[in-house]
Legacy VTK file of the C-alpha trace (Angstrom):
# vtk DataFile Version 3.0
C-alpha trace
ASCII
DATASET POLYDATA
POINTS 101 float
-3.229 26.993 -52.204
-5.310 27.160 -49.048
-4.994 24.347 -46.543
-7.439 23.322 -43.863
-6.446 21.811 -40.557
-8.218 19.440 -38.212
-6.648 19.622 -34.770
-6.898 18.288 -31.238
-6.021 20.350 -28.179
-5.450 19.109 -24.656
-7.225 21.364 -22.171
-6.152 22.028 -18.572
-8.957 19.778 -17.294
-7.525 16.865 -19.350
-10.333 16.955 -21.915
-9.737 17.158 -25.642
-11.042 19.848 -27.949
-11.302 19.052 -31.663
-11.567 21.833 -34.214
-10.999 22.819 -37.834
-9.484 25.983 -39.324
-7.761 27.356 -42.411
-5.144 29.147 -40.294
-3.799 26.923 -37.544
-1.373 29.446 -36.066
-4.025 32.176 -35.762
-6.552 29.739 -34.302
-4.100 28.497 -31.674
-3.383 32.073 -30.611
-7.131 32.627 -30.262
-7.565 29.463 -28.176
-4.609 30.259 -25.928
-5.772 33.823 -25.305
-9.354 32.860 -24.443
-10.483 34.991 -27.419
-14.165 34.049 -27.057
-14.976 33.976 -23.352
-17.985 31.668 -23.875
-16.002 29.069 -25.848
-15.185 25.585 -24.586
-11.454 26.212 -24.315
-11.631 29.677 -22.690
-12.615 28.168 -19.348
-10.079 25.334 -19.667
-6.818 27.208 -20.188
-4.049 26.547 -20.794
-4.453 24.442 -23.923
-1.809 22.549 -25.859
-1.824 21.390 -29.471
-1.350 17.616 -29.523
-2.298 16.599 -33.060
-3.255 18.073 -36.411
-3.955 16.951 -39.955
-3.563 19.138 -43.034
-6.238 18.797 -45.732
-6.617 20.417 -49.139
-10.402 20.165 -49.236
-12.571 21.960 -46.648
-15.354 19.375 -46.956
-12.869 16.618 -46.152
-11.590 18.548 -43.117
-15.134 19.115 -41.825
-15.948 15.426 -42.293
-12.851 14.352 -40.360
-13.478 16.906 -37.603
-17.043 15.653 -37.104
-15.857 12.043 -37.098
-13.210 12.688 -34.436
-15.628 14.736 -32.308
-17.763 11.595 -32.045
-14.896 9.488 -30.737
-14.251 8.500 -27.145
-11.433 10.085 -25.138
-9.351 6.907 -25.375
-9.798 6.652 -29.146
-8.625 10.262 -29.562
-5.655 9.470 -27.328
-4.775 6.475 -29.527
-4.836 8.738 -32.606
-2.671 11.377 -30.926
-0.155 8.729 -29.828
-0.295 7.027 -33.243
-1.227 3.811 -31.475
-2.856 2.231 -34.516
-3.591 -1.088 -32.803
-5.639 0.569 -30.042
-7.306 2.854 -32.570
-8.456 -0.216 -34.516
-9.497 -2.016 -31.328
-11.502 0.944 -30.032
-13.175 1.283 -33.449
-14.530 -2.261 -33.558
-17.482 -2.043 -31.207
-17.923 0.658 -28.594
-20.224 -1.344 -26.318
-18.033 -4.431 -26.568
-14.930 -2.431 -25.597
-16.664 -0.245 -23.014
-15.840 -2.774 -20.312
-12.123 -2.823 -21.182
-11.039 0.552 -19.820
LINES 1 102
101 0 1 2 3 4 5 6 7 8 9 10 11 12 13 14 15 16 17 18 19 20 21 22 23 24 25 26 27 28 29 30 31 32 33 34 35 36 37 38 39 40 41 42 43 44 45 46 47 48 49 50 51 52 53 54 55 56 57 58 59 60 61 62 63 64 65 66 67 68 69 70 71 72 73 74 75 76 77 78 79 80 81 82 83 84 85 86 87 88 89 90 91 92 93 94 95 96 97 98 99 100
């Protein structure tokens, strides 16, 4: 069975990169080596894997990847840290919470 992975990397500039792959180990090697010089992570090395989710369905993985890519930095951090209370709080209303950094 093929699995698909949604993952979050921490880049050297403290930003997060969210991606999806069917081979997490190979993809991490590519990110860490700067495989594609024009890619987001190539200019932000080193990178570190902080979180991943294994999915059986590629459509589900793509959906989750797109959802996470739309999240704020602090919401991604809450997911990575498994801080479910903050994740819920930051999901309620972005403009309402924007003043509570």
